[in-house]
C-alpha positions in Angstrom: -63.2 37.6 -68.0 -66.4 36.1 -66.5 -64.1 32.7 -65.4 -61.5 34.7 -64.7 -63.3 36.8 -61.5 -65.1 33.6 -60.8 -61.9 31.5 -60.3 -60.2 34.4 -58.2 -63.6 34.3 -56.3 -62.6 30.3 -55.0 -59.1 30.9 -54.1 -59.9 34.1 -52.1 -63.1 31.9 -49.8 -60.3 28.8 -50.6 -58.2 30.8 -48.4 -60.5 32.4 -45.6 -61.7 29.3 -45.4 -57.8 27.8 -44.7 -57.3 31.0 -42.3 -60.7 30.7 -40.3 -60.0 26.8 -39.9 -55.6 27.8 -38.7 -56.9 29.8 -36.2 -59.7 27.7 -35.5 -57.4 25.3 -34.3 -54.4 27.1 -33.4 -56.3 29.0 -30.8 -53.6 31.8 -31.9 -54.4 35.1 -30.3 -56.3 37.9 -32.1 -53.3 40.1 -31.7 -51.1 38.0 -33.4 -53.5 36.5 -36.4 -56.9 37.8 -36.6 -59.7 35.6 -38.1 -60.7 36.4 -41.4 -64.5 37.4 -40.2 -62.5 39.5 -37.6 -60.6 41.4 -40.1 -63.9 41.9 -42.4 -66.0 43.8 -39.5 -62.9 45.8 -38.9 -62.9 46.0 -42.4 -66.7 47.3 -42.4 -66.3 49.2 -39.0 -63.4 51.5 -40.1 -64.2 52.0 -43.6 -64.1 55.6 -43.6 -61.0 55.8 -42.3 -60.1 52.9 -44.6 -61.3 54.4 -48.0 -59.7 57.7 -46.8 -56.1 56.5 -46.9 -56.4 54.1 -50.1 -57.6 57.5 -52.0 -54.1 58.4 -51.5 -52.4 55.1 -52.0 -54.2 54.9 -55.1 -53.8 58.4 -57.1 -50.4 57.6 -55.9 -49.9 54.0 -57.5 -51.7 55.4 -60.9 -49.3 58.7 -61.1 -46.5 56.7 -60.2 -47.1 53.8 -63.4 -48.2 56.8 -65.8 -44.7 58.1 -65.5 -42.2 55.1 -64.8 -44.4 53.5 -67.9 -43.8 56.9 -69.9 -40.3 57.3 -69.3 -39.6 53.3 -69.4 -41.0 53.7 -73.6 -39.0 57.3 -74.1 -35.8 54.8 -72.9 -36.4 52.1 -75.0 -36.7 54.5 -77.6 -34.1 56.5 -77.2 -31.8 53.2 -77.1 -33.2 51.6 -80.0 -33.4 55.4 -82.5 -29.9 57.0 -81.0 -26.7 53.9 -81.2 -23.8 55.3 -79.8 -25.6 56.1 -76.4 -26.5 52.8 -76.3 -23.3 50.9 -74.5 -22.9 54.3 -72.4 -26.6 54.2 -70.8 -27.2 50.4 -71.3 -24.5 49.6 -67.8 -26.9 52.2 -66.2 -29.5 51.0 -66.0 -28.0 47.4 -65.1 -26.1 49.3 -62.4 -28.8 50.8 -61.2 -30.9 47.6 -60.9 -27.9 46.2 -58.4 -29.3 49.4 -55.4 -32.1 48.6 -53.8 -35.0 50.8 -54.7 -35.6 50.8 -51.0 -32.6 51.6 -50.0 -33.2 55.2 -51.8 -37.1 55.7 -49.9 -35.6 57.6 -47.3 -32.9 59.2 -50.0 -35.8 60.1 -51.8 -37.9 61.7 -49.2 -34.6 64.3 -47.7 -34.9 65.3 -51.6 -39.0 65.3 -52.4 -40.1 66.3 -49.2 -42.6 64.1 -47.1 -45.7 64.9 -49.0 -47.1 62.6 -52.9 -44.5 63.5 -54.7 -41.6 61.1 -53.1 -44.5 58.5 -53.3 -45.4 58.4 -57.1 -41.1 58.7 -57.7 -40.5 56.0 -55.9 -43.5 53.9 -58.0 -42.2 54.9 -60.8 -38.7 54.1 -60.0 -39.6 50.3 -59.6 -41.1 50.2 -62.8 -39.1 51.9 -65.0 -36.6 49.0 -65.7 -39.1 46.2 -66.5 -40.9 48.4 -68.8 -37.6 49.4 -71.0 -36.8 46.3 -70.7 -39.1 45.2 -72.8 -39.7 47.3 -75.0 -36.5 47.2 -75.5 -36.5 43.9 -76.5 -39.8 44.1 -77.8 -37.6 47.1 -80.5 -35.0 44.5 -81.1 -36.8 41.7 -81.9 -38.8 42.8 -84.9 -37.9 40.6 -88.2 -35.1 41.8 -89.8 -37.0 40.3 -93.0 -40.1 44.0 -92.0 -36.4 46.0 -92.1 -35.1 44.9 -95.1 -38.3 45.2 -96.9 -38.8 48.5 -95.6 -35.4 50.0 -96.5 -36.0 47.9 -100.1 -39.2 50.3 -99.9 -37.3 53.7 -98.7 -38.4 54.2 -96.0 -37.1 56.7 -93.3 -36.2 55.6 -89.9 -39.0 57.1 -88.2 -41.8 55.1 -90.4 -39.4 52.4 -89.5 -40.4 52.8 -86.2 -44.0 54.3 -86.7 -45.2 51.4 -88.8 -42.8 48.5 -88.0 -40.7 48.3 -85.1 -43.7 49.6 -83.1 -46.6 47.6 -84.0 -44.1 44.6 -83.8 -42.5 45.7 -80.0 -46.6 45.7 -78.8 -46.8 42.4 -77.5 -43.5 43.0 -75.5 -44.5 46.1 -74.2 -47.7 45.1 -73.2 -45.6 41.9 -70.6 -44.1 45.1 -69.3 -47.6 47.5 -68.6 -48.8 43.8 -66.6 -45.6 43.7 -64.9 -45.8 47.4 -63.9 -49.1 47.3 -63.1 -48.3 44.3 -60.5 -44.8 45.8 -58.6 -46.6 49.4 -58.9 -48.4 48.9 -55.3 -44.8 48.4 -53.7 -43.6 51.8 -54.3 -45.9 53.6 -52.7 -46.5 51.4 -49.9 -42.4 51.8 -49.1 -42.5 55.4 -49.2 -45.5 55.7 -46.9 -44.0 53.8 -44.5 -40.7 55.6 -44.4 -42.5 59.0 -44.1 -45.8 59.6 -44.5 -48.8 61.6 -43.2 -51.5 59.8 -45.1 -52.2 56.7 -47.4 -52.6 52.7 -46.6 -48.9 52.4 -45.6 -49.3 55.0 -43.4 -52.2 54.0 -41.8 -50.8 50.7 -41.6 -47.8 52.2 -39.2 -50.4 53.4 -36.9 -52.3 50.1 -36.6 -49.1 48.3 -35.5 -47.9 50.9 -33.1 -51.2 50.1 -31.4 -51.2 46.7 -32.2 -54.0 46.4 -34.3 -53.3 43.6 -36.0 -56.8 43.5 -37.6 -56.9 46.6 -38.7 -53.3 46.1 -40.7 -55.4 43.3 -42.2 -58.0 45.2 -43.6 -55.3 47.7 -44.5 -53.9 44.7 -47.0 -56.8 43.5 -48.2 -57.8 46.6 -49.8 -54.6 47.0 -51.0 -54.7 43.3 -52.8 -58.3 44.5 -54.4 -56.5 47.9 -55.4 -53.4 45.6 -57.1 -55.8 43.2 -58.6 -58.6 45.9 -60.1 -55.2 47.7 -61.5 -53.9 44.5 -63.2 -56.5 42.9 -64.6 -57.6 46.8 -65.9 -54.7 46.7 -67.7 -55.0 43.8 -69.0 -58.5 44.1 -70.6 -57.7 47.3 -71.9 -54.4 45.6 -73.8 -56.6 42.7 -74.6 -58.8 45.5 -76.2 -56.2 47.2 -78.0 -54.5 43.9 -79.3 -56.9 41.1 -80.1 -54.3 39.8 -83.0 -51.3 38.7 -79.6 -52.8 35.3 -78.7 -54.1 35.3 -75.2 -54.0 31.5 -73.1 
Protein backbone atom coordinates (compact mmCIF):
# COMPACT_ATOMS: atom_id res chain seq x y z
CA UNK A 1 0.00 0.00 0.00
CA UNK A 2 2.84 2.39 0.83
CA UNK A 3 4.43 1.79 -2.56
CA UNK A 4 1.08 2.37 -4.23
CA UNK A 5 0.63 5.70 -2.45
CA UNK A 6 4.16 6.71 -3.38
CA UNK A 7 3.48 5.93 -7.03
CA UNK A 8 0.25 7.93 -6.88
CA UNK A 9 2.07 10.95 -5.46
CA UNK A 10 4.76 10.71 -8.13
CA UNK A 11 2.15 10.45 -10.88
CA UNK A 12 0.13 13.33 -9.44
CA UNK A 13 3.13 15.64 -9.14
CA UNK A 14 4.30 14.63 -12.61
CA UNK A 15 0.93 15.43 -14.18
CA UNK A 16 0.71 18.72 -12.31
CA UNK A 17 4.19 19.63 -13.49
CA UNK A 18 3.26 18.90 -17.11
CA UNK A 19 0.03 20.89 -16.64
CA UNK A 20 1.91 23.88 -15.19
CA UNK A 21 4.47 23.75 -17.99
CA UNK A 22 1.74 23.60 -20.63
CA UNK A 23 -0.02 26.66 -19.19
CA UNK A 24 3.27 28.56 -18.99
CA UNK A 25 4.33 27.71 -22.56
CA UNK A 26 0.98 28.38 -24.24
CA UNK A 27 -0.02 31.37 -22.13
CA UNK A 28 -3.62 30.18 -22.18
CA UNK A 29 -6.02 32.53 -20.31
CA UNK A 30 -7.01 31.65 -16.77
CA UNK A 31 -10.72 31.43 -17.64
CA UNK A 32 -9.94 28.64 -20.12
CA UNK A 33 -7.28 26.64 -18.29
CA UNK A 34 -6.00 27.80 -14.90
CA UNK A 35 -2.66 26.57 -13.64
CA UNK A 36 -2.48 23.93 -10.88
CA UNK A 37 -1.28 26.57 -8.41
CA UNK A 38 -4.31 28.73 -9.18
CA UNK A 39 -6.58 25.74 -8.67
CA UNK A 40 -4.94 24.93 -5.33
CA UNK A 41 -5.30 28.58 -4.26
CA UNK A 42 -9.00 28.46 -5.10
CA UNK A 43 -9.36 25.14 -3.30
CA UNK A 44 -7.83 26.60 -0.16
CA UNK A 45 -9.82 29.83 -0.36
CA UNK A 46 -13.16 28.04 -0.93
CA UNK A 47 -12.38 24.97 1.15
CA UNK A 48 -15.35 25.32 3.51
CA UNK A 49 -17.82 25.60 0.63
CA UNK A 50 -16.27 22.70 -1.28
CA UNK A 51 -16.20 20.43 1.78
CA UNK A 52 -19.86 21.20 2.49
CA UNK A 53 -20.90 20.11 -1.00
CA UNK A 54 -18.41 17.23 -1.06
CA UNK A 55 -20.11 15.75 2.02
CA UNK A 56 -23.40 15.53 0.12
CA UNK A 57 -21.77 13.88 -2.89
CA UNK A 58 -19.82 11.43 -0.74
CA UNK A 59 -22.97 10.33 1.07
CA UNK A 60 -24.74 9.81 -2.27
CA UNK A 61 -21.82 7.74 -3.57
CA UNK A 62 -21.56 5.54 -0.48
CA UNK A 63 -25.32 4.91 -0.25
CA UNK A 64 -25.53 4.25 -3.98
CA UNK A 65 -22.66 1.79 -3.78
CA UNK A 66 -24.19 -0.07 -0.85
CA UNK A 67 -27.57 -0.27 -2.57
CA UNK A 68 -26.16 -1.25 -5.98
CA UNK A 69 -23.82 -3.89 -4.57
CA UNK A 70 -26.55 -5.44 -2.42
CA UNK A 71 -29.01 -5.52 -5.31
CA UNK A 72 -26.41 -6.95 -7.70
CA UNK A 73 -25.38 -9.65 -5.23
CA UNK A 74 -28.99 -10.69 -4.60
CA UNK A 75 -29.75 -10.74 -8.33
CA UNK A 76 -26.73 -12.98 -8.97
CA UNK A 77 -27.90 -15.37 -6.24
CA UNK A 78 -31.37 -15.40 -7.76
CA UNK A 79 -29.99 -16.25 -11.19
CA UNK A 80 -27.89 -19.06 -9.76
CA UNK A 81 -30.42 -20.62 -7.41
CA UNK A 82 -33.68 -20.23 -9.37
CA UNK A 83 -32.92 -21.74 -12.75
CA UNK A 84 -36.38 -21.27 -14.35
CA UNK A 85 -36.05 -17.48 -14.26
CA UNK A 86 -32.67 -17.34 -16.01
CA UNK A 87 -34.04 -17.32 -19.60
CA UNK A 88 -36.34 -14.45 -18.62
CA UNK A 89 -34.13 -12.36 -16.37
CA UNK A 90 -30.83 -12.52 -18.28
CA UNK A 91 -32.21 -10.89 -21.47
CA UNK A 92 -33.73 -8.12 -19.34
CA UNK A 93 -30.36 -7.44 -17.73
CA UNK A 94 -28.61 -7.36 -21.11
CA UNK A 95 -31.22 -5.10 -22.70
CA UNK A 96 -31.07 -2.76 -19.70
CA UNK A 97 -27.42 -2.11 -20.49
CA UNK A 98 -28.34 -1.00 -24.01
CA UNK A 99 -30.15 1.99 -22.47
CA UNK A 100 -27.67 4.67 -21.41
CA UNK A 101 -28.05 5.14 -17.68
CA UNK A 102 -27.45 8.86 -18.15
CA UNK A 103 -30.65 9.03 -20.21
CA UNK A 104 -32.60 7.81 -17.20
CA UNK A 105 -31.44 10.68 -14.98
CA UNK A 106 -34.17 13.16 -16.05
CA UNK A 107 -36.83 10.47 -15.58
CA UNK A 108 -35.52 9.65 -12.12
CA UNK A 109 -35.70 13.33 -11.24
CA UNK A 110 -39.38 13.39 -12.22
CA UNK A 111 -40.15 10.19 -10.30
CA UNK A 112 -37.99 10.70 -7.21
CA UNK A 113 -37.53 14.46 -7.03
CA UNK A 114 -34.43 16.61 -6.82
CA UNK A 115 -33.31 15.34 -3.43
CA UNK A 116 -30.70 12.75 -2.54
CA UNK A 117 -32.87 9.72 -3.40
CA UNK A 118 -32.62 10.16 -7.17
CA UNK A 119 -28.80 10.50 -7.01
CA UNK A 120 -28.46 7.38 -4.84
CA UNK A 121 -30.63 5.39 -7.25
CA UNK A 122 -28.64 6.75 -10.20
CA UNK A 123 -25.35 5.63 -8.65
CA UNK A 124 -26.78 2.21 -7.74
CA UNK A 125 -28.02 1.63 -11.30
CA UNK A 126 -24.52 2.17 -12.68
CA UNK A 127 -23.09 -0.24 -10.09
CA UNK A 128 -25.78 -2.90 -10.31
CA UNK A 129 -24.85 -4.66 -13.56
CA UNK A 130 -21.06 -4.97 -13.03
CA UNK A 131 -21.62 -6.49 -9.58
CA UNK A 132 -24.33 -8.82 -10.86
CA UNK A 133 -22.24 -10.01 -13.81
CA UNK A 134 -19.07 -10.51 -11.75
CA UNK A 135 -20.81 -12.39 -8.93
CA UNK A 136 -22.88 -14.54 -11.28
CA UNK A 137 -19.80 -15.51 -13.29
CA UNK A 138 -18.05 -16.47 -10.08
CA UNK A 139 -20.97 -18.61 -8.95
CA UNK A 140 -21.17 -20.34 -12.34
CA UNK A 141 -17.45 -21.06 -12.53
CA UNK A 142 -17.28 -23.07 -9.32
CA UNK A 143 -15.28 -26.25 -10.14
CA UNK A 144 -17.72 -29.04 -10.93
CA UNK A 145 -15.63 -31.53 -8.95
CA UNK A 146 -16.35 -29.58 -5.78
CA UNK A 147 -20.09 -29.62 -6.48
CA UNK A 148 -20.03 -33.36 -7.26
CA UNK A 149 -18.21 -34.04 -4.01
CA UNK A 150 -20.76 -31.99 -2.09
CA UNK A 151 -23.61 -33.91 -3.71
CA UNK A 152 -21.92 -37.18 -2.81
CA UNK A 153 -21.87 -36.00 0.79
CA UNK A 154 -25.58 -35.17 0.47
CA UNK A 155 -25.12 -31.44 0.90
CA UNK A 156 -28.26 -29.38 0.34
CA UNK A 157 -28.48 -26.57 -2.21
CA UNK A 158 -28.10 -24.04 0.60
CA UNK A 159 -25.01 -25.81 1.96
CA UNK A 160 -23.48 -25.99 -1.51
CA UNK A 161 -24.09 -22.25 -1.91
CA UNK A 162 -22.77 -21.29 1.52
CA UNK A 163 -19.71 -23.50 1.77
CA UNK A 164 -18.66 -23.97 -1.88
CA UNK A 165 -20.15 -21.60 -4.44
CA UNK A 166 -19.94 -18.36 -2.45
CA UNK A 167 -16.32 -18.85 -1.30
CA UNK A 168 -15.35 -19.81 -4.86
CA UNK A 169 -17.11 -16.71 -6.23
CA UNK A 170 -15.44 -14.26 -3.83
CA UNK A 171 -12.52 -13.32 -6.15
CA UNK A 172 -14.96 -12.50 -8.97
CA UNK A 173 -17.21 -10.60 -6.60
CA UNK A 174 -14.17 -8.65 -5.38
CA UNK A 175 -13.44 -7.59 -8.96
CA UNK A 176 -17.03 -6.41 -9.32
CA UNK A 177 -16.78 -4.41 -6.10
CA UNK A 178 -13.62 -2.69 -7.32
CA UNK A 179 -15.37 -1.73 -10.54
CA UNK A 180 -18.31 -0.48 -8.48
CA UNK A 181 -16.02 1.71 -6.39
CA UNK A 182 -14.56 3.18 -9.59
CA UNK A 183 -17.85 4.05 -11.30
CA UNK A 184 -20.01 4.96 -8.30
CA UNK A 185 -19.10 8.69 -8.43
CA UNK A 186 -20.33 8.90 -12.04
CA UNK A 187 -23.96 8.29 -11.17
CA UNK A 188 -24.00 10.76 -8.30
CA UNK A 189 -22.38 13.56 -10.32
CA UNK A 190 -24.60 13.02 -13.37
CA UNK A 191 -27.65 13.12 -11.12
CA UNK A 192 -26.46 16.39 -9.59
CA UNK A 193 -25.89 17.85 -13.05
CA UNK A 194 -29.45 17.05 -14.10
CA UNK A 195 -30.98 18.63 -11.02
CA UNK A 196 -29.92 19.26 -7.44
CA UNK A 197 -29.46 21.93 -4.81
CA UNK A 198 -26.18 20.70 -3.33
CA UNK A 199 -23.19 18.50 -4.12
CA UNK A 200 -20.02 18.87 -6.13
CA UNK A 201 -21.91 18.48 -9.41
CA UNK A 202 -24.23 21.31 -8.42
CA UNK A 203 -21.28 23.48 -7.39
CA UNK A 204 -19.56 22.79 -10.72
CA UNK A 205 -22.67 23.87 -12.63
CA UNK A 206 -22.85 27.10 -10.65
CA UNK A 207 -19.14 27.74 -11.24
CA UNK A 208 -19.56 27.03 -14.96
CA UNK A 209 -22.35 29.58 -15.23
CA UNK A 210 -20.03 32.19 -13.69
CA UNK A 211 -16.98 31.14 -15.74
CA UNK A 212 -15.15 30.16 -12.53
CA UNK A 213 -13.07 27.47 -14.18
CA UNK A 214 -10.62 27.36 -11.29
CA UNK A 215 -13.46 26.42 -8.92
CA UNK A 216 -14.61 23.72 -11.35
CA UNK A 217 -11.12 22.21 -11.38
CA UNK A 218 -10.99 22.42 -7.59
CA UNK A 219 -14.23 20.41 -7.40
CA UNK A 220 -12.83 17.88 -9.86
CA UNK A 221 -9.69 17.56 -7.74
CA UNK A 222 -11.72 16.83 -4.60
CA UNK A 223 -13.94 14.40 -6.50
CA UNK A 224 -10.87 12.53 -7.77
CA UNK A 225 -9.51 12.30 -4.21
CA UNK A 226 -12.84 10.92 -3.01
CA UNK A 227 -12.95 8.34 -5.81
CA UNK A 228 -9.38 7.21 -5.11
CA UNK A 229 -10.02 7.00 -1.37
CA UNK A 230 -13.14 4.92 -1.96
CA UNK A 231 -11.40 2.57 -4.39
CA UNK A 232 -8.36 1.98 -2.19
CA UNK A 233 -10.53 1.56 0.91
CA UNK A 234 -12.49 -1.18 -0.85
CA UNK A 235 -9.29 -2.73 -2.19
CA UNK A 236 -7.66 -2.69 1.26
CA UNK A 237 -10.71 -4.28 2.86
CA UNK A 238 -10.86 -7.01 0.21
CA UNK A 239 -7.17 -7.77 0.57
CA UNK A 240 -7.57 -8.16 4.32
CA UNK A 241 -10.68 -10.32 4.05
CA UNK A 242 -9.37 -12.49 1.21
CA UNK A 243 -5.64 -12.97 1.80
CA UNK A 244 -5.62 -16.21 -0.17
CA UNK A 245 -6.29 -14.39 -3.47
CA UNK A 246 -3.11 -13.62 -5.38
CA UNK A 247 -2.61 -9.87 -5.96
CA UNK A 248 0.03 -8.38 -8.17
